[in-house]
PDB file of N, CA, C and O in Angstrom:
ATOM      1  N   MET A   1      17.098 -16.681 107.851  1.00  0.00           N
ATOM      2  CA  MET A   1      17.436 -15.367 107.330  1.00  0.00           C
ATOM      3  C   MET A   1      18.952 -15.174 107.390  1.00  0.00           C
ATOM      4  O   MET A   1      19.562 -15.364 108.442  1.00  0.00           O
ATOM      5  N   ILE A   2      19.536 -14.811 106.308  1.00  0.00           N
ATOM      6  CA  ILE A   2      20.977 -14.581 106.219  1.00  0.00           C
ATOM      7  C   ILE A   2      21.257 -13.144 106.669  1.00  0.00           C
ATOM      8  O   ILE A   2      20.627 -12.202 106.189  1.00  0.00           O
ATOM      9  N   GLU A   3      22.212 -12.986 107.598  1.00  0.00           N
ATOM     10  CA  GLU A   3      22.495 -11.670 108.159  1.00  0.00           C
ATOM     11  C   GLU A   3      23.940 -11.256 107.928  1.00  0.00           C
ATOM     12  O   GLU A   3      24.837 -12.096 107.857  1.00  0.00           O
ATOM     13  N   LEU A   4      24.150  -9.969 107.814  1.00  0.00           N
ATOM     14  CA  LEU A   4      25.474  -9.381 107.643  1.00  0.00           C
ATOM     15  C   LEU A   4      26.334  -9.646 108.877  1.00  0.00           C
ATOM     16  O   LEU A   4      25.866  -9.489 110.004  1.00  0.00           O
ATOM     17  N   GLY A   5      27.584 -10.044 108.670  1.00  0.00           N
ATOM     18  CA  GLY A   5      28.521 -10.263 109.761  1.00  0.00           C
ATOM     19  C   GLY A   5      28.469 -11.647 110.389  1.00  0.00           C
ATOM     20  O   GLY A   5      29.322 -11.973 111.215  1.00  0.00           O
ATOM     21  N   LYS A   6      27.503 -12.462 110.023  1.00  0.00           N
ATOM     22  CA  LYS A   6      27.385 -13.814 110.586  1.00  0.00           C
ATOM     23  C   LYS A   6      28.129 -14.806 109.699  1.00  0.00           C
ATOM     24  O   LYS A   6      28.390 -14.532 108.527  1.00  0.00           O
ATOM     25  N   LYS A   7      28.469 -15.965 110.273  1.00  0.00           N
ATOM     26  CA  LYS A   7      29.184 -17.007 109.544  1.00  0.00           C
ATOM     27  C   LYS A   7      28.239 -18.152 109.201  1.00  0.00           C
ATOM     28  O   LYS A   7      27.396 -18.551 110.004  1.00  0.00           O
ATOM     29  N   TYR A   8      28.406 -18.673 107.974  1.00  0.00           N
ATOM     30  CA  TYR A   8      27.552 -19.740 107.474  1.00  0.00           C
ATOM     31  C   TYR A   8      28.387 -20.776 106.737  1.00  0.00           C
ATOM     32  O   TYR A   8      29.460 -20.477 106.213  1.00  0.00           O
ATOM     33  N   ARG A   9      27.875 -21.997 106.709  1.00  0.00           N
ATOM     34  CA  ARG A   9      28.483 -23.040 105.907  1.00  0.00           C
ATOM     35  C   ARG A   9      27.695 -23.164 104.616  1.00  0.00           C
ATOM     36  O   ARG A   9      26.548 -22.724 104.542  1.00  0.00           O
ATOM     37  N   LEU A  10      28.308 -23.766 103.588  1.00  0.00           N
ATOM     38  CA  LEU A  10      27.640 -23.978 102.312  1.00  0.00           C
ATOM     39  C   LEU A  10      26.840 -25.269 102.339  1.00  0.00           C
ATOM     40  O   LEU A  10      27.213 -26.229 103.015  1.00  0.00           O
ATOM     41  N   LYS A  11      25.738 -25.287 101.599  1.00  0.00           N
ATOM     42  CA  LYS A  11      24.955 -26.508 101.450  1.00  0.00           C
ATOM     43  C   LYS A  11      25.745 -27.490 100.594  1.00  0.00           C
ATOM     44  O   LYS A  11      26.626 -27.097  99.830  1.00  0.00           O
ATOM     45  N   LYS A  12      25.424 -28.749 100.730  1.00  0.00           N
ATOM     46  CA  LYS A  12      26.084 -29.802  99.969  1.00  0.00           C
ATOM     47  C   LYS A  12      25.257 -30.147  98.732  1.00  0.00           C
ATOM     48  O   LYS A  12      24.058 -29.874  98.679  1.00  0.00           O
ATOM     49  N   ILE A  13      25.905 -30.745  97.747  1.00  0.00           N
ATOM     50  CA  ILE A  13      25.231 -31.193  96.527  1.00  0.00           C
ATOM     51  C   ILE A  13      25.035 -32.698  96.645  1.00  0.00           C
ATOM     52  O   ILE A  13      25.997 -33.438  96.853  1.00  0.00           O
ATOM     53  N   LYS A  14      23.802 -33.149  96.514  1.00  0.00           N
ATOM     54  CA  LYS A  14      23.506 -34.578  96.641  1.00  0.00           C
ATOM     55  C   LYS A  14      24.301 -35.378  95.619  1.00  0.00           C
ATOM     56  O   LYS A  14      24.395 -35.005  94.450  1.00  0.00           O
ATOM     57  N   GLY A  15      24.871 -36.481  96.084  1.00  0.00           N
ATOM     58  CA  GLY A  15      25.625 -37.352  95.198  1.00  0.00           C
ATOM     59  C   GLY A  15      27.110 -37.043  95.134  1.00  0.00           C
ATOM     60  O   GLY A  15      27.863 -37.787  94.505  1.00  0.00           O
ATOM     61  N   PHE A  16      27.549 -35.967  95.767  1.00  0.00           N
ATOM     62  CA  PHE A  16      28.958 -35.600  95.760  1.00  0.00           C
ATOM     63  C   PHE A  16      29.514 -35.643  97.173  1.00  0.00           C
ATOM     64  O   PHE A  16      28.912 -35.115  98.108  1.00  0.00           O
ATOM     65  N   GLU A  17      30.666 -36.275  97.314  1.00  0.00           N
ATOM     66  CA  GLU A  17      31.344 -36.286  98.603  1.00  0.00           C
ATOM     67  C   GLU A  17      32.070 -34.953  98.757  1.00  0.00           C
ATOM     68  O   GLU A  17      32.846 -34.551  97.891  1.00  0.00           O
ATOM     69  N   ASN A  18      31.813 -34.291  99.851  1.00  0.00           N
ATOM     70  CA  ASN A  18      32.425 -32.995 100.078  1.00  0.00           C
ATOM     71  C   ASN A  18      32.722 -32.854 101.562  1.00  0.00           C
ATOM     72  O   ASN A  18      31.803 -32.860 102.381  1.00  0.00           O
ATOM     73  N   SER A  19      33.973 -32.731 101.911  1.00  0.00           N
ATOM     74  CA  SER A  19      34.346 -32.611 103.315  1.00  0.00           C
ATOM     75  C   SER A  19      34.559 -31.154 103.714  1.00  0.00           C
ATOM     76  O   SER A  19      35.106 -30.879 104.782  1.00  0.00           O
ATOM     77  N   ASP A  20      34.134 -30.222 102.868  1.00  0.00           N
ATOM     78  CA  ASP A  20      34.307 -28.798 103.150  1.00  0.00           C
ATOM     79  C   ASP A  20      33.353 -28.369 104.263  1.00  0.00           C
ATOM     80  O   ASP A  20      32.141 -28.302 104.058  1.00  0.00           O
ATOM     81  N   ASN A  21      33.898 -28.083 105.426  1.00  0.00           N
ATOM     82  CA  ASN A  21      33.098 -27.595 106.543  1.00  0.00           C
ATOM     83  C   ASN A  21      33.489 -26.164 106.896  1.00  0.00           C
ATOM     84  O   ASN A  21      33.283 -25.714 108.024  1.00  0.00           O
ATOM     85  N   GLU A  22      34.046 -25.466 105.933  1.00  0.00           N
ATOM     86  CA  GLU A  22      34.520 -24.107 106.166  1.00  0.00           C
ATOM     87  C   GLU A  22      33.345 -23.151 106.341  1.00  0.00           C
ATOM     88  O   GLU A  22      32.291 -23.305 105.724  1.00  0.00           O
ATOM     89  N   TYR A  23      33.559 -22.174 107.189  1.00  0.00           N
ATOM     90  CA  TYR A  23      32.552 -21.135 107.404  1.00  0.00           C
ATOM     91  C   TYR A  23      32.907 -19.912 106.580  1.00  0.00           C
ATOM     92  O   TYR A  23      34.079 -19.580 106.404  1.00  0.00           O
ATOM     93  N   TYR A  24      31.878 -19.248 106.079  1.00  0.00           N
ATOM     94  CA  TYR A  24      32.038 -18.041 105.290  1.00  0.00           C
ATOM     95  C   TYR A  24      31.281 -16.916 105.972  1.00  0.00           C
ATOM     96  O   TYR A  24      30.099 -17.052 106.290  1.00  0.00           O
ATOM     97  N   LYS A  25      31.967 -15.807 106.193  1.00  0.00           N
ATOM     98  CA  LYS A  25      31.355 -14.655 106.849  1.00  0.00           C
ATOM     99  C   LYS A  25      30.750 -13.737 105.793  1.00  0.00           C
ATOM    100  O   LYS A  25      31.412 -13.372 104.821  1.00  0.00           O
ATOM    101  N   VAL A  26      29.492 -13.371 105.991  1.00  0.00           N
ATOM    102  CA  VAL A  26      28.811 -12.469 105.061  1.00  0.00           C
ATOM    103  C   VAL A  26      29.323 -11.055 105.310  1.00  0.00           C
ATOM    104  O   VAL A  26      29.184 -10.523 106.411  1.00  0.00           O
ATOM    105  N   ILE A  27      29.918 -10.447 104.276  1.00  0.00           N
ATOM    106  CA  ILE A  27      30.464  -9.097 104.423  1.00  0.00           C
ATOM    107  C   ILE A  27      29.695  -8.068 103.591  1.00  0.00           C
ATOM    108  O   ILE A  27      29.960  -6.869 103.676  1.00  0.00           O
ATOM    109  N   GLY A  28      28.748  -8.543 102.793  1.00  0.00           N
ATOM    110  CA  GLY A  28      27.956  -7.608 101.996  1.00  0.00           C
ATOM    111  C   GLY A  28      26.885  -8.318 101.192  1.00  0.00           C
ATOM    112  O   GLY A  28      26.926  -9.532 100.990  1.00  0.00           O
ATOM    113  N   PHE A  29      25.928  -7.528 100.743  1.00  0.00           N
ATOM    114  CA  PHE A  29      24.851  -8.037  99.904  1.00  0.00           C
ATOM    115  C   PHE A  29      24.966  -7.382  98.533  1.00  0.00           C
ATOM    116  O   PHE A  29      25.139  -6.168  98.430  1.00  0.00           O
ATOM    117  N   TYR A  30      24.869  -8.187  97.489  1.00  0.00           N
ATOM    118  CA  TYR A  30      24.966  -7.653  96.135  1.00  0.00           C
ATOM    119  C   TYR A  30      23.593  -7.252  95.616  1.00  0.00           C
ATOM    120  O   TYR A  30      23.429  -6.170  95.053  1.00  0.00           O
ATOM    121  N   ASN A  31      22.629  -8.102  95.801  1.00  0.00           N
ATOM    122  CA  ASN A  31      21.237  -7.783  95.493  1.00  0.00           C
ATOM    123  C   ASN A  31      20.370  -8.662  96.380  1.00  0.00           C
ATOM    124  O   ASN A  31      20.879  -9.218  97.354  1.00  0.00           O
ATOM    125  N   PHE A  32      19.118  -8.808  96.093  1.00  0.00           N
ATOM    126  CA  PHE A  32      18.241  -9.523  97.017  1.00  0.00           C
ATOM    127  C   PHE A  32      18.556 -11.006  97.171  1.00  0.00           C
ATOM    128  O   PHE A  32      18.124 -11.618  98.147  1.00  0.00           O
ATOM    129  N   ASP A  33      19.297 -11.602  96.238  1.00  0.00           N
ATOM    130  CA  ASP A  33      19.560 -13.040  96.347  1.00  0.00           C
ATOM    131  C   ASP A  33      21.039 -13.414  96.317  1.00  0.00           C
ATOM    132  O   ASP A  33      21.363 -14.600  96.238  1.00  0.00           O
ATOM    133  N   THR A  34      21.940 -12.444  96.376  1.00  0.00           N
ATOM    134  CA  THR A  34      23.369 -12.708  96.280  1.00  0.00           C
ATOM    135  C   THR A  34      24.118 -12.050  97.433  1.00  0.00           C
ATOM    136  O   THR A  34      23.842 -10.906  97.795  1.00  0.00           O
ATOM    137  N   VAL A  35      25.084 -12.796  98.013  1.00  0.00           N
ATOM    138  CA  VAL A  35      25.874 -12.269  99.121  1.00  0.00           C
ATOM    139  C   VAL A  35      27.359 -12.344  98.794  1.00  0.00           C
ATOM    140  O   VAL A  35      27.792 -13.189  98.011  1.00  0.00           O
ATOM    141  N   ILE A  36      28.126 -11.461  99.395  1.00  0.00           N
ATOM    142  CA  ILE A  36      29.579 -11.463  99.278  1.00  0.00           C
ATOM    143  C   ILE A  36      30.103 -11.993 100.608  1.00  0.00           C
ATOM    144  O   ILE A  36      29.765 -11.470 101.670  1.00  0.00           O
ATOM    145  N   CYS A  37      30.933 -13.039 100.541  1.00  0.00           N
ATOM    146  CA  CYS A  37      31.431 -13.694 101.748  1.00  0.00           C
ATOM    147  C   CYS A  37      32.951 -13.717 101.766  1.00  0.00           C
ATOM    148  O   CYS A  37      33.611 -13.532 100.743  1.00  0.00           O
ATOM    149  N   GLU A  38      33.485 -13.951 102.959  1.00  0.00           N
ATOM    150  CA  GLU A  38      34.928 -14.031 103.135  1.00  0.00           C
ATOM    151  C   GLU A  38      35.233 -15.250 103.996  1.00  0.00           C
ATOM    152  O   GLU A  38      34.564 -15.489 105.001  1.00  0.00           O
ATOM    153  N   ASN A  39      36.256 -16.029 103.595  1.00  0.00           N
ATOM    154  CA  ASN A  39      36.645 -17.172 104.420  1.00  0.00           C
ATOM    155  C   ASN A  39      37.690 -16.743 105.441  1.00  0.00           C
ATOM    156  O   ASN A  39      38.043 -15.566 105.515  1.00  0.00           O
ATOM    157  N   THR A  40      38.184 -17.693 106.225  1.00  0.00           N
ATOM    158  CA  THR A  40      39.135 -17.364 107.288  1.00  0.00           C
ATOM    159  C   THR A  40      40.493 -16.910 106.760  1.00  0.00           C
ATOM    160  O   THR A  40      41.294 -16.345 107.504  1.00  0.00           O
ATOM    161  N   TYR A  41      40.754 -17.158 105.471  1.00  0.00           N
ATOM    162  CA  TYR A  41      42.026 -16.739 104.861  1.00  0.00           C
ATOM    163  C   TYR A  41      41.929 -15.378 104.184  1.00  0.00           C
ATOM    164  O   TYR A  41      42.904 -14.902 103.601  1.00  0.00           O
ATOM    165  N   GLY A  42      40.767 -14.756 104.256  1.00  0.00           N
ATOM    166  CA  GLY A  42      40.580 -13.446 103.646  1.00  0.00           C
ATOM    167  C   GLY A  42      40.174 -13.485 102.191  1.00  0.00           C
ATOM    168  O   GLY A  42      40.041 -12.437 101.559  1.00  0.00           O
ATOM    169  N   GLU A  43      39.970 -14.689 101.639  1.00  0.00           N
ATOM    170  CA  GLU A  43      39.527 -14.808 100.250  1.00  0.00           C
ATOM    171  C   GLU A  43      38.041 -14.475 100.181  1.00  0.00           C
ATOM    172  O   GLU A  43      37.271 -14.847 101.067  1.00  0.00           O
ATOM    173  N   ARG A  44      37.650 -13.782  99.138  1.00  0.00           N
ATOM    174  CA  ARG A  44      36.256 -13.373  98.992  1.00  0.00           C
ATOM    175  C   ARG A  44      35.552 -14.160  97.905  1.00  0.00           C
ATOM    176  O   ARG A  44      36.134 -14.502  96.876  1.00  0.00           O
ATOM    177  N   PHE A  45      34.285 -14.436  98.161  1.00  0.00           N
ATOM    178  CA  PHE A  45      33.469 -15.242  97.257  1.00  0.00           C
ATOM    179  C   PHE A  45      32.093 -14.603  97.115  1.00  0.00           C
ATOM    180  O   PHE A  45      31.665 -13.823  97.966  1.00  0.00           O
ATOM    181  N   VAL A  46      31.415 -14.942  96.035  1.00  0.00           N
ATOM    182  CA  VAL A  46      30.038 -14.505  95.820  1.00  0.00           C
ATOM    183  C   VAL A  46      29.176 -15.763  95.743  1.00  0.00           C
ATOM    184  O   VAL A  46      29.450 -16.667  94.953  1.00  0.00           O
ATOM    185  N   PHE A  47      28.142 -15.811  96.563  1.00  0.00           N
ATOM    186  CA  PHE A  47      27.228 -16.942  96.584  1.00  0.00           C
ATOM    187  C   PHE A  47      25.798 -16.444  96.497  1.00  0.00           C
ATOM    188  O   PHE A  47      25.487 -15.325  96.906  1.00  0.00           O
ATOM    189  N   MET A  48      24.950 -17.276  95.970  1.00  0.00           N
ATOM    190  CA  MET A  48      23.525 -16.999  96.069  1.00  0.00           C
ATOM    191  C   MET A  48      23.112 -17.400  97.480  1.00  0.00           C
ATOM    192  O   MET A  48      23.622 -18.383  98.019  1.00  0.00           O
ATOM    193  N   LYS A  49      22.201 -16.653  98.078  1.00  0.00           N
ATOM    194  CA  LYS A  49      21.766 -16.922  99.457  1.00  0.00           C
ATOM    195  C   LYS A  49      21.295 -18.353  99.637  1.00  0.00           C
ATOM    196  O   LYS A  49      21.496 -18.941 100.700  1.00  0.00           O
ATOM    197  N   GLU A  50      20.675 -18.917  98.622  1.00  0.00           N
ATOM    198  CA  GLU A  50      20.114 -20.264  98.733  1.00  0.00           C
ATOM    199  C   GLU A  50      21.175 -21.341  98.931  1.00  0.00           C
ATOM    200  O   GLU A  50      20.838 -22.470  99.288  1.00  0.00           O
ATOM    201  N   PHE A  51      22.458 -21.017  98.706  1.00  0.00           N
ATOM    202  CA  PHE A  51      23.520 -22.003  98.894  1.00  0.00           C
ATOM    203  C   PHE A  51      24.131 -21.964 100.294  1.00  0.00           C
ATOM    204  O   PHE A  51      24.984 -22.792 100.615  1.00  0.00           O
ATOM    205  N   LEU A  52      23.709 -21.020 101.129  1.00  0.00           N
ATOM    206  CA  LEU A  52      24.179 -20.954 102.506  1.00  0.00           C
ATOM    207  C   LEU A  52      23.170 -21.654 103.406  1.00  0.00           C
ATOM    208  O   LEU A  52      21.964 -21.558 103.179  1.00  0.00           O
ATOM    209  N   ILE A  53      23.654 -22.356 104.422  1.00  0.00           N
ATOM    210  CA  ILE A  53      22.760 -23.027 105.362  1.00  0.00           C
ATOM    211  C   ILE A  53      22.177 -21.975 106.296  1.00  0.00           C
ATOM    212  O   ILE A  53      22.904 -21.323 107.046  1.00  0.00           O
ATOM    213  N   ASP A  54      20.872 -21.818 106.242  1.00  0.00           N
ATOM    214  CA  ASP A  54      20.152 -20.857 107.066  1.00  0.00           C
ATOM    215  C   ASP A  54      19.987 -21.433 108.469  1.00  0.00           C
ATOM    216  O   ASP A  54      19.467 -22.541 108.604  1.00  0.00           O
ATOM    217  N   PRO A  55      20.414 -20.718 109.528  1.00  0.00           N
ATOM    218  CA  PRO A  55      20.287 -21.251 110.881  1.00  0.00           C
ATOM    219  C   PRO A  55      18.833 -21.491 111.307  1.00  0.00           C
ATOM    220  O   PRO A  55      18.588 -22.256 112.240  1.00  0.00           O
ATOM    221  N   GLN A  56      17.877 -20.855 110.646  1.00  0.00           N
ATOM    222  CA  GLN A  56      16.477 -21.087 110.968  1.00  0.00           C
ATOM    223  C   GLN A  56      15.983 -22.402 110.366  1.00  0.00           C
ATOM    224  O   GLN A  56      14.931 -22.907 110.759  1.00  0.00           O
ATOM    225  N   MET A  57      16.736 -22.959 109.414  1.00  0.00           N
ATOM    226  CA  MET A  57      16.395 -24.239 108.780  1.00  0.00           C
ATOM    227  C   MET A  57      17.643 -25.124 108.724  1.00  0.00           C
ATOM    228  O   MET A  57      18.117 -25.441 107.632  1.00  0.00           O
ATOM    229  N   PRO A  58      18.182 -25.527 109.874  1.00  0.00           N
ATOM    230  CA  PRO A  58      19.458 -26.254 109.894  1.00  0.00           C
ATOM    231  C   PRO A  58      19.408 -27.644 109.266  1.00  0.00           C
ATOM    232  O   PRO A  58      20.457 -28.214 108.968  1.00  0.00           O
ATOM    233  N   ASN A  59      18.223 -28.199 109.059  1.00  0.00           N
ATOM    234  CA  ASN A  59      18.125 -29.530 108.451  1.00  0.00           C
ATOM    235  C   ASN A  59      18.220 -29.487 106.940  1.00  0.00           C
ATOM    236  O   ASN A  59      18.372 -30.529 106.302  1.00  0.00           O
ATOM    237  N   GLU A  60      18.134 -28.313 106.358  1.00  0.00           N
ATOM    238  CA  GLU A  60      18.245 -28.166 104.902  1.00  0.00           C
ATOM    239  C   GLU A  60      19.716 -27.986 104.535  1.00  0.00           C
ATOM    240  O   GLU A  60      20.178 -26.875 104.275  1.00  0.00           O
ATOM    241  N   ILE A  61      20.438 -29.103 104.520  1.00  0.00           N
ATOM    242  CA  ILE A  61      21.874 -29.032 104.242  1.00  0.00           C
ATOM    243  C   ILE A  61      22.205 -29.350 102.795  1.00  0.00           C
ATOM    244  O   ILE A  61      23.361 -29.237 102.387  1.00  0.00           O
ATOM    245  N   TYR A  62      21.202 -29.750 102.008  1.00  0.00           N
ATOM    246  CA  TYR A  62      21.440 -30.071 100.597  1.00  0.00           C
ATOM    247  C   TYR A  62      20.820 -29.028  99.687  1.00  0.00           C
ATOM    248  O   TYR A  62      19.711 -28.551  99.930  1.00  0.00           O
ATOM    249  N   SER A  63      21.545 -28.682  98.645  1.00  0.00           N
ATOM    250  CA  SER A  63      21.085 -27.730  97.648  1.00  0.00           C
ATOM    251  C   SER A  63      20.199 -28.428  96.624  1.00  0.00           C
ATOM    252  O   SER A  63      20.312 -29.637  96.418  1.00  0.00           O
ATOM    253  N   ASP A  64      19.330 -27.676  95.992  1.00  0.00           N
ATOM    254  CA  ASP A  64      18.505 -28.195  94.905  1.00  0.00           C
ATOM    255  C   ASP A  64      19.259 -28.187  93.576  1.00  0.00           C
ATOM    256  O   ASP A  64      18.712 -28.591  92.550  1.00  0.00           O
ATOM    257  N   LEU A  65      20.496 -27.733  93.591  1.00  0.00           N
ATOM    258  CA  LEU A  65      21.316 -27.658  92.392  1.00  0.00           C
ATOM    259  C   LEU A  65      21.535 -29.046  91.811  1.00  0.00           C
ATOM    260  O   LEU A  65      21.873 -29.984  92.532  1.00  0.00           O
ATOM    261  N   MET A  66      21.343 -29.168  90.525  1.00  0.00           N
ATOM    262  CA  MET A  66      21.590 -30.434  89.836  1.00  0.00           C
ATOM    263  C   MET A  66      22.674 -30.205  88.795  1.00  0.00           C
ATOM    264  O   MET A  66      22.575 -29.289  87.979  1.00  0.00           O
ATOM    265  N   LEU A  67      23.696 -31.027  88.824  1.00  0.00           N
ATOM    266  CA  LEU A  67      24.785 -30.917  87.870  1.00  0.00           C
ATOM    267  C   LEU A  67      24.620 -31.974  86.785  1.00  0.00           C
ATOM    268  O   LEU A  67      24.286 -33.124  87.067  1.00  0.00           O
ATOM    269  N   THR A  68      24.856 -31.573  85.561  1.00  0.00           N
ATOM    270  CA  THR A  68      24.794 -32.484  84.431  1.00  0.00           C
ATOM    271  C   THR A  68      26.139 -32.433  83.720  1.00  0.00           C
ATOM    272  O   THR A  68      26.653 -31.358  83.412  1.00  0.00           O
ATOM    273  N   PHE A  69      26.693 -33.597  83.466  1.00  0.00           N
ATOM    274  CA  PHE A  69      27.976 -33.680  82.792  1.00  0.00           C
ATOM    275  C   PHE A  69      27.769 -34.219  81.382  1.00  0.00           C
ATOM    276  O   PHE A  69      27.023 -35.175  81.171  1.00  0.00           O
ATOM    277  N   TYR A  70      28.429 -33.602  80.439  1.00  0.00           N
ATOM    278  CA  TYR A  70      28.398 -34.053  79.052  1.00  0.00           C
ATOM    279  C   TYR A  70      29.807 -34.409  78.634  1.00  0.00           C
ATOM    280  O   TYR A  70      30.749 -33.663  78.902  1.00  0.00           O
ATOM    281  N   PHE A  71      29.952 -35.523  77.991  1.00  0.00           N
ATOM    282  CA  PHE A  71      31.237 -35.955  77.499  1.00  0.00           C
ATOM    283  C   PHE A  71      31.201 -36.000  75.983  1.00  0.00           C
ATOM    284  O   PHE A  71      30.327 -36.630  75.389  1.00  0.00           O
ATOM    285  N   LEU A  72      32.138 -35.340  75.377  1.00  0.00           N
ATOM    286  CA  LEU A  72      32.254 -35.363  73.920  1.00  0.00           C
ATOM    287  C   LEU A  72      33.234 -36.429  73.511  1.00  0.00           C
ATOM    288  O   LEU A  72      34.338 -36.517  74.049  1.00  0.00           O
ATOM    289  N   ILE A  73      32.829 -37.234  72.564  1.00  0.00           N
ATOM    290  CA  ILE A  73      33.692 -38.318  72.115  1.00  0.00           C
ATOM    291  C   ILE A  73      34.051 -38.093  70.665  1.00  0.00           C
ATOM    292  O   ILE A  73      34.777 -38.894  70.076  1.00  0.00           O
TER     293      ILE A  73
END
């Protein structure tokens, strides 16, 4: 469960190297599936809850997000 005022890390995308271990503090809820977060530098971001690592499920560190790239030639 994602809670107001707590800090969370973002889930990783399978197949991509990402060394981002930054924590984001939840400062507000936009609707039932979106949160407003702030990093340690005061920058604000909007994430869907499913992209934050839930402390009740710490082994779920990968997102179900799939990226597709198209190249125009």
